[in-house]
Backbone bond lengths (Angstrom), bond angles and torsions (degrees), N, CA, C in turn:
res aa  C-N    CA-C-N  psi(-1)  N-CA   C-N-CA  omega(-1)  CA-C   N-CA-C  phi
1 M - - - 1.551 - - 1.533 106.36 -
2 T 1.290 112.02 140.10 1.448 122.57 179.37 1.491 112.67 -127.85
3 V 1.311 117.87 129.30 1.488 118.82 171.15 1.560 107.37 -77.28
4 V 1.373 110.94 126.67 1.444 116.73 -170.43 1.536 113.58 -111.30
5 C 1.442 113.67 -28.76 1.466 114.49 174.55 1.542 104.66 -169.74
6 S 1.323 116.82 -175.15 1.449 128.39 171.68 1.387 107.07 -84.87
7 L 1.372 120.59 147.42 1.463 122.79 169.77 1.397 110.96 -56.89
8 D 1.460 119.17 -38.23 1.336 119.75 -177.07 1.607 113.91 -70.99
9 D 1.328 113.46 -9.55 1.603 109.98 173.22 1.450 113.70 -81.26
10 I 1.366 118.66 -1.95 1.489 119.68 173.72 1.734 107.55 -114.28
11 A 1.245 108.75 113.75 1.499 109.03 176.26 1.513 108.31 -68.72
12 P 1.497 117.15 145.01 1.406 121.35 176.95 1.475 112.88 -54.74
13 G 1.385 120.59 134.22 1.493 124.17 175.64 1.532 106.20 86.86
14 T 1.265 124.63 13.61 1.470 126.18 -179.19 1.463 114.87 -122.93
15 A 1.274 118.73 169.60 1.359 126.90 170.70 1.475 115.37 -119.31
16 K 1.347 122.04 152.56 1.401 124.89 -174.38 1.601 105.17 -142.95
17 K 1.405 121.19 129.75 1.375 126.65 179.95 1.586 104.99 -86.47
18 V 1.380 110.71 129.57 1.456 120.30 167.52 1.467 114.01 -127.35
19 V 1.229 123.14 169.40 1.514 120.09 174.33 1.557 105.54 -125.07
20 V 1.341 119.18 122.48 1.370 125.99 -174.39 1.619 107.83 -121.31
21 D 1.297 116.65 117.40 1.471 120.76 -175.78 1.464 115.84 50.95
22 G 1.434 114.65 36.05 1.409 117.02 -176.01 1.469 120.99 88.18
23 A 1.267 114.85 -11.44 1.554 120.71 179.89 1.490 110.31 -100.44
24 P 1.370 118.38 138.19 1.288 126.75 -177.94 1.604 105.72 -78.81
25 V 1.324 119.78 126.98 1.338 124.32 -177.08 1.537 116.13 -128.51
26 A 1.352 116.25 130.76 1.516 117.38 173.88 1.426 109.52 -95.53
27 L 1.352 115.77 118.89 1.380 122.54 174.15 1.607 107.21 -91.25
28 V 1.352 118.94 133.97 1.465 125.77 178.21 1.478 109.48 -126.40
29 R 1.341 111.61 127.37 1.500 117.77 178.93 1.418 107.19 -108.47
30 I 1.394 113.52 127.60 1.467 119.76 165.78 1.461 105.08 -125.93
31 G 1.239 116.64 118.15 1.511 126.55 -175.46 1.471 102.54 56.93
32 D 1.471 119.99 -128.36 1.291 121.43 176.68 1.506 117.49 -93.90
33 D 1.236 118.18 11.34 1.502 128.82 -176.79 1.453 108.86 -93.54
34 V 1.278 125.39 138.77 1.436 129.54 175.66 1.440 110.65 -125.81
35 Y 1.329 114.68 136.31 1.544 121.55 -176.53 1.526 99.36 -120.76
36 A 1.330 113.92 153.45 1.556 127.90 177.12 1.502 111.64 -130.22
37 L 1.278 118.25 123.46 1.422 122.79 176.26 1.419 109.22 -140.11
38 G 1.343 117.79 163.74 1.548 121.03 177.21 1.544 107.35 -60.71
39 D 1.423 112.51 138.43 1.453 114.95 -173.52 1.441 115.56 -87.04
40 I 1.359 119.67 -2.52 1.410 126.45 -173.79 1.550 109.29 -105.17
41 C 1.341 117.36 122.80 1.434 122.93 -173.56 1.455 107.03 -62.89
42 S 1.387 125.08 139.74 1.467 127.24 179.28 1.569 111.77 -76.06
43 H 1.314 116.80 -8.37 1.461 119.12 178.23 1.509 114.95 -99.87
44 A 1.392 115.16 -31.53 1.447 120.27 179.69 1.557 108.66 -145.39
45 E 1.279 122.72 155.66 1.399 124.10 174.92 1.567 113.29 -73.55
46 V 1.322 110.91 75.65 1.569 115.53 -172.79 1.509 101.35 -131.22
47 S 1.271 109.55 145.59 1.590 117.05 173.96 1.499 110.97 -83.64
48 L 1.309 109.04 116.65 1.552 118.03 -179.22 1.498 111.64 -66.24
49 S 1.380 117.35 -24.16 1.401 117.36 -178.03 1.555 113.37 -68.20
50 D 1.255 117.29 -14.26 1.435 124.16 176.78 1.592 111.43 -82.80
51 G 1.333 113.77 -3.76 1.448 120.76 -170.68 1.523 108.10 -89.41
52 E 1.351 115.76 177.09 1.436 123.24 175.85 1.496 118.25 -85.73
53 V 1.267 122.68 135.94 1.563 123.94 -178.43 1.551 105.17 -95.14
54 W 1.219 111.59 125.08 1.462 125.21 175.85 1.581 106.91 -95.73
55 C 1.314 119.01 92.73 1.424 121.98 -169.30 1.489 108.08 -65.30
56 D 1.293 123.58 -50.86 1.440 127.26 -173.55 1.441 111.88 -59.89
57 E 1.381 116.61 -40.23 1.450 120.58 -178.52 1.484 113.35 -85.26
58 K 1.362 116.10 -13.04 1.542 121.07 -173.48 1.476 112.54 59.42
59 E 1.368 113.04 48.95 1.509 122.91 179.87 1.432 113.74 -129.79
60 L 1.387 116.57 154.69 1.449 125.35 173.03 1.537 110.87 -116.34
61 E 1.225 117.55 120.61 1.570 122.09 -173.28 1.482 107.04 -94.44
62 C 1.371 114.52 122.51 1.556 120.96 174.32 1.499 106.59 -55.82
63 P 1.310 118.63 137.33 1.467 123.33 177.64 1.521 113.95 -70.55
64 K 1.390 118.44 -25.02 1.337 115.56 -171.42 1.602 118.30 -92.30
65 H 1.322 113.39 -36.98 1.473 117.16 179.33 1.606 114.53 -125.65
66 G 1.296 113.12 6.26 1.498 117.29 173.34 1.539 114.27 79.70
67 S 1.199 123.77 1.74 1.533 125.23 179.51 1.630 105.52 -61.87
68 A 1.329 115.97 132.83 1.477 116.44 -177.58 1.526 106.23 -111.01
69 F 1.318 118.00 129.37 1.480 125.24 -178.12 1.501 111.26 -106.74
70 S 1.358 110.85 130.10 1.523 121.23 178.25 1.577 106.60 -58.80
71 L 1.402 121.61 128.66 1.436 124.07 173.49 1.603 112.71 -67.82
72 E 1.285 106.27 -21.22 1.555 109.85 -178.21 1.443 116.10 -91.94
73 T 1.433 119.92 -29.54 1.465 119.36 -171.20 1.483 109.20 -121.67
74 G 1.375 113.77 -19.45 1.580 118.32 -175.82 1.596 113.97 82.45
75 E 1.410 111.56 -4.36 1.539 114.26 -179.71 1.519 108.48 -72.29
76 P 1.265 112.86 147.30 1.573 119.92 175.91 1.510 103.95 -82.97
77 N 1.335 118.41 135.24 1.417 125.26 177.68 1.503 114.58 -101.48
78 T 1.388 116.69 -6.57 1.432 123.34 179.36 1.568 106.92 -139.70
79 L 1.341 110.39 152.19 1.505 112.82 174.42 1.549 109.44 -79.70
80 P 1.301 123.27 162.41 1.521 123.00 20.01 1.578 111.33 -88.16
81 A 1.317 122.94 -14.74 1.450 123.04 -173.21 1.647 102.94 -68.23
82 T 1.345 109.77 143.81 1.450 119.37 179.25 1.612 110.72 -125.26
83 Q 1.299 114.44 -21.59 1.479 120.85 179.02 1.533 115.54 -103.82
84 P 1.326 113.72 140.01 1.559 115.16 -176.72 1.496 111.60 -71.76
85 V 1.195 115.72 169.04 1.497 123.90 176.53 1.606 103.08 -109.08
86 P 1.300 121.78 152.65 1.436 122.94 171.70 1.461 115.35 -54.40
87 V 1.335 113.12 146.31 1.607 115.84 174.18 1.480 100.72 -124.03
88 Y 1.416 116.10 140.86 1.462 122.33 -173.80 1.536 103.80 -122.38
89 A 1.265 112.89 154.47 1.574 123.95 173.31 1.537 103.81 -72.58
90 A 1.470 110.21 129.06 1.435 122.80 177.42 1.381 108.58 -139.15
91 R 1.389 116.72 142.39 1.506 119.79 177.53 1.628 107.11 -149.74
92 V 1.198 113.12 168.58 1.557 118.42 175.00 1.464 103.83 -121.31
93 E 1.327 109.98 132.25 1.491 123.89 176.24 1.462 114.26 -139.41
94 G 1.285 118.29 112.39 1.349 124.33 -177.52 1.452 115.21 63.18
95 G 1.414 115.32 36.37 1.396 122.33 -179.03 1.562 114.68 80.22
96 Q 1.355 120.74 -2.14 1.351 121.32 178.12 1.523 109.02 -107.77
97 V 1.419 112.38 147.07 1.366 118.49 -178.93 1.601 111.81 -95.06
98 I 1.293 114.59 127.12 1.564 118.21 -170.77 1.468 101.39 -118.32
99 V 1.364 114.40 133.67 1.466 123.48 -179.96 1.475 108.76 -125.03
100 E 1.369 118.95 140.42 1.498 118.42 165.04 1.572 112.92 -122.39
101 V 1.306 109.62 117.61 1.496 117.32 -178.46 1.502 104.95 -94.74
102 T 1.266 115.53 125.56 1.540 122.54 179.16 1.600 105.32 -120.92
103 S 1.166 119.93 140.94 1.510 129.29 177.08 1.458 113.30 -84.71
């Protein structure tokens, strides 16, 4: 587990890119919950953290082609992406965001 940032570093309803153990990770904050998934779209080499967060659906939309990925499973819910992105364990402790990247 790695402390990657403060919860206050991520505005609610937004995503932030961090690198954990060499892996690009998109952190998404919804309320006081934080989700962590692979930052690179499985369809195109695009940073998902630049996309729009859909809070009600708990999805992150790729800014290039509009595929939306589940924050809980990494599965794309819309085309053109058909492959999931990795999902990582994330939690908040003492106001710090902690992420575990496993291969």
